[in-house]
C-alpha positions as CSV (number, residue, x, y, z in Angstrom):
1,X,-108.6,75.5,74.6
2,X,-111.9,75.8,72.8
3,X,-110.4,78.1,70.2
4,X,-107.6,75.7,69.5
5,X,-110.0,72.8,69.2
6,X,-112.3,74.8,66.8
7,X,-109.4,75.5,64.4
8,X,-110.0,73.6,61.1
9,X,-107.4,71.1,60.0
10,X,-105.8,71.4,56.5
11,X,-107.5,69.3,53.9
12,X,-105.9,66.1,52.9
13,X,-105.7,67.1,49.3
14,X,-103.4,70.0,50.1
15,X,-100.8,67.9,51.7
16,X,-97.7,67.0,49.5
17,X,-98.0,63.5,47.9
18,X,-95.0,61.2,47.5
19,X,-96.7,59.8,44.3
20,X,-96.7,63.3,42.6
21,X,-93.0,63.8,43.4
22,X,-92.1,60.4,41.9
23,X,-94.2,61.2,38.8
24,X,-92.4,64.5,38.3
25,X,-89.0,62.9,38.7
26,X,-89.9,60.1,36.3
27,X,-91.1,62.7,33.7
28,X,-87.8,64.6,34.0
29,X,-85.9,61.4,33.5
30,X,-88.0,60.5,30.4
31,X,-87.4,64.0,28.9
32,X,-83.6,63.7,29.7
33,X,-83.4,60.3,28.0
34,X,-85.3,61.7,24.9
35,X,-82.9,64.7,24.7
36,X,-79.9,62.4,25.0
37,X,-81.2,60.1,22.3
38,X,-82.1,63.0,20.0
39,X,-78.7,64.7,20.5
40,X,-77.0,61.3,19.9
41,X,-78.9,60.8,16.7
42,X,-78.0,64.3,15.4
43,X,-74.4,63.8,16.4
44,X,-74.2,60.4,14.7
45,X,-75.9,61.8,11.6
46,X,-73.4,64.7,11.5
47,X,-70.5,62.2,11.8
48,X,-71.8,60.0,9.1
49,X,-72.3,63.0,6.8
50,X,-68.8,64.2,7.5
51,X,-67.4,60.8,6.7
52,X,-69.4,60.6,3.4
53,X,-68.1,64.0,2.4
54,X,-64.5,63.1,3.2
55,X,-64.9,59.8,1.2
56,X,-66.4,61.7,-1.8
57,X,-63.6,64.3,-1.7
58,X,-60.9,61.7,-1.8
59,X,-62.6,59.4,-4.3
60,X,-65.3,60.8,-6.6
61,X,-64.5,64.5,-6.1
62,X,-60.7,64.0,-6.1
63,X,-59.2,66.3,-8.7
64,X,-57.4,64.3,-11.3
65,X,-54.8,65.7,-13.8
66,X,-56.1,66.2,-17.3
67,X,-54.3,64.2,-20.0
68,X,-53.0,65.7,-23.2
69,X,-52.1,63.5,-26.1
70,X,-50.4,64.0,-29.5
71,X,-52.5,61.6,-31.6
72,X,-50.7,62.3,-34.8
73,X,-48.7,64.8,-36.9
74,X,-49.0,65.2,-40.6
75,X,-47.0,67.4,-43.0
76,X,-49.6,69.1,-45.2
77,X,-47.2,71.3,-47.2
78,X,-43.5,70.8,-48.1
79,X,-41.8,72.2,-51.2
80,X,-38.5,70.5,-52.0
81,X,-35.6,71.2,-54.3
82,X,-34.3,68.0,-56.1
83,X,-36.6,66.1,-53.8
84,X,-34.4,66.4,-50.8
85,X,-33.9,70.0,-49.6
86,X,-36.7,72.4,-48.5
87,X,-37.1,75.3,-50.9
88,X,-35.8,78.7,-49.5
89,X,-38.4,81.3,-48.7
90,X,-41.2,78.7,-48.5
91,X,-43.1,77.4,-45.5
92,X,-43.7,73.9,-44.2
93,X,-47.1,73.3,-42.8
94,X,-47.5,70.7,-40.1
95,X,-50.9,69.7,-38.6
96,X,-50.9,68.2,-35.2
97,X,-53.9,66.2,-33.9
98,X,-54.0,67.1,-30.2
99,X,-56.5,65.7,-27.7
100,X,-57.3,66.8,-24.1
101,X,-58.9,64.1,-21.8
102,X,-60.7,65.2,-18.7
103,X,-61.1,62.3,-16.1
104,X,-62.9,64.5,-13.5
105,X,-66.5,64.7,-12.5
106,X,-66.5,68.4,-13.4
107,X,-65.6,70.2,-16.6
108,X,-62.0,71.4,-17.4
109,X,-62.0,74.9,-18.8
110,X,-58.8,75.7,-20.6
111,X,-57.2,78.8,-22.1
112,X,-55.5,79.1,-25.5
113,X,-53.3,76.1,-26.3
114,X,-49.8,76.8,-27.5
115,X,-47.5,74.6,-29.6
116,X,-43.9,75.4,-30.4
117,X,-41.7,73.5,-32.8
118,X,-37.9,73.3,-32.4
119,X,-35.2,72.1,-34.8
120,X,-32.0,71.3,-32.9
121,X,-32.9,73.8,-30.1
122,X,-34.0,76.7,-32.3
123,X,-37.7,77.8,-32.7
124,X,-38.8,77.2,-36.3
125,X,-42.5,77.6,-35.8
126,X,-45.4,78.0,-33.4
127,X,-49.2,78.0,-33.3
128,X,-52.0,78.8,-30.9
129,X,-55.2,76.9,-30.5
130,X,-58.6,78.3,-29.4
131,X,-59.8,78.2,-25.7
132,X,-62.5,75.7,-24.8
133,X,-63.7,73.2,-22.2
134,X,-63.7,69.5,-21.8
135,X,-66.8,68.1,-20.2
136,X,-66.6,65.6,-17.4
137,X,-65.1,62.3,-18.5
138,X,-64.9,63.5,-22.0
139,X,-62.1,64.0,-24.5
140,X,-61.7,67.1,-26.8
141,X,-59.7,66.8,-30.0
142,X,-58.3,69.7,-32.0
143,X,-56.2,70.2,-35.0
144,X,-53.4,72.7,-34.7
145,X,-51.6,73.9,-37.8
146,X,-48.0,75.0,-37.4
147,X,-46.2,76.9,-40.1
148,X,-42.5,76.2,-40.1
149,X,-40.1,78.9,-41.2
150,X,-37.9,77.1,-43.7
151,X,-35.1,79.7,-43.7
152,X,-34.5,78.9,-40.0
153,X,-34.3,75.2,-40.9
154,X,-31.9,75.9,-43.8
155,X,-29.6,77.9,-41.4
156,X,-29.0,74.9,-39.3
157,X,-25.7,73.0,-39.9
158,X,-27.5,69.7,-39.2
159,X,-29.8,70.1,-42.3
160,X,-27.3,68.5,-44.7
161,X,-26.9,65.4,-42.6
162,X,-30.7,65.1,-42.1
163,X,-31.3,65.6,-45.9
164,X,-28.9,62.8,-46.7
165,X,-30.7,60.5,-44.3
166,X,-34.1,61.5,-45.7
167,X,-35.5,62.6,-42.3
168,X,-35.9,65.7,-40.2
169,X,-35.7,65.4,-36.4
170,X,-37.8,68.0,-34.6
171,X,-39.2,68.6,-31.1
172,X,-42.6,70.0,-30.2
173,X,-43.7,71.6,-27.0
174,X,-47.4,71.9,-26.2
175,X,-48.9,73.7,-23.3
176,X,-52.6,73.8,-22.0
177,X,-53.5,75.8,-18.9
178,X,-56.9,75.8,-17.3
179,X,-59.1,75.3,-14.2
180,X,-61.2,72.5,-12.8
181,X,-64.2,73.6,-10.7
182,X,-66.2,71.1,-8.7
183,X,-69.5,72.5,-7.3
184,X,-67.7,75.8,-6.7
185,X,-66.1,74.2,-3.6
186,X,-63.0,72.5,-5.0
187,X,-61.1,74.6,-7.5
188,X,-57.8,73.8,-9.0
189,X,-55.6,75.5,-11.6
190,X,-53.5,73.1,-13.7
191,X,-51.1,73.4,-16.6
192,X,-50.5,70.4,-18.8
193,X,-47.2,70.3,-20.7
194,X,-46.1,67.9,-23.3
195,X,-42.7,67.4,-25.1
196,X,-42.6,65.3,-28.2
197,X,-39.6,64.3,-30.4
198,X,-40.5,63.3,-33.9
199,X,-38.8,62.2,-37.0
200,X,-40.3,63.4,-40.3
201,X,-39.7,61.5,-43.5
202,X,-38.8,64.0,-46.2
203,X,-39.9,61.8,-49.1
204,X,-43.2,60.5,-47.8
205,X,-43.9,63.7,-45.7
206,X,-45.1,61.5,-42.9
207,X,-44.0,61.0,-39.2
208,X,-41.8,58.0,-38.9
209,X,-41.3,58.0,-35.2
210,X,-42.7,60.0,-32.2
211,X,-42.0,59.9,-28.4
212,X,-43.9,62.2,-25.9
213,X,-43.4,63.0,-22.3
214,X,-46.1,64.8,-20.2
215,X,-45.9,67.0,-17.1
216,X,-48.6,68.6,-15.0
217,X,-48.0,71.8,-12.9
218,X,-50.6,72.9,-10.3
């Protein structure tokens, strides 16, 4: 009995406190709320960023087709017999003013341009233009000179009728192939084609009428 009575009691400070437990629980709850808020903010930012990127891809960064135009064609050399018939063995030189318009936010790098001239379905001349690039929202113009082989024109049975009317009807086919590269992320190969039918006045050596159709292959 004496020994039991002499045994010291545990200090009050060592006993578990309900206030400490509540403080620890409250701290965990605060940390959990901060984590949820932080995670929610990061997730919301990621979603906003993804939406902005998608909008840019379908609007500003959307790849648009380059536009090729035949601004004009001029006959720079034409030798005639009796003022109506091309001289055999000579060449007719035609200079085409061609432009390439790039409506994209990135440059359009193109290879050699090719232009072929037809007279009633037969090739009578062709030419190649140098490679180059059109800067963003810019238009590049180039002059392409085509030498027409007169003997092929003279071999056509339609020449007599055209000579009497004072006009030559021809068709040109131009082709420009290249690549559009936006930030090394969006890359697209395009080929722009254009067919033009034109009527050349033999006497004035000018283009009377011209109609063009464009086509883009990707």
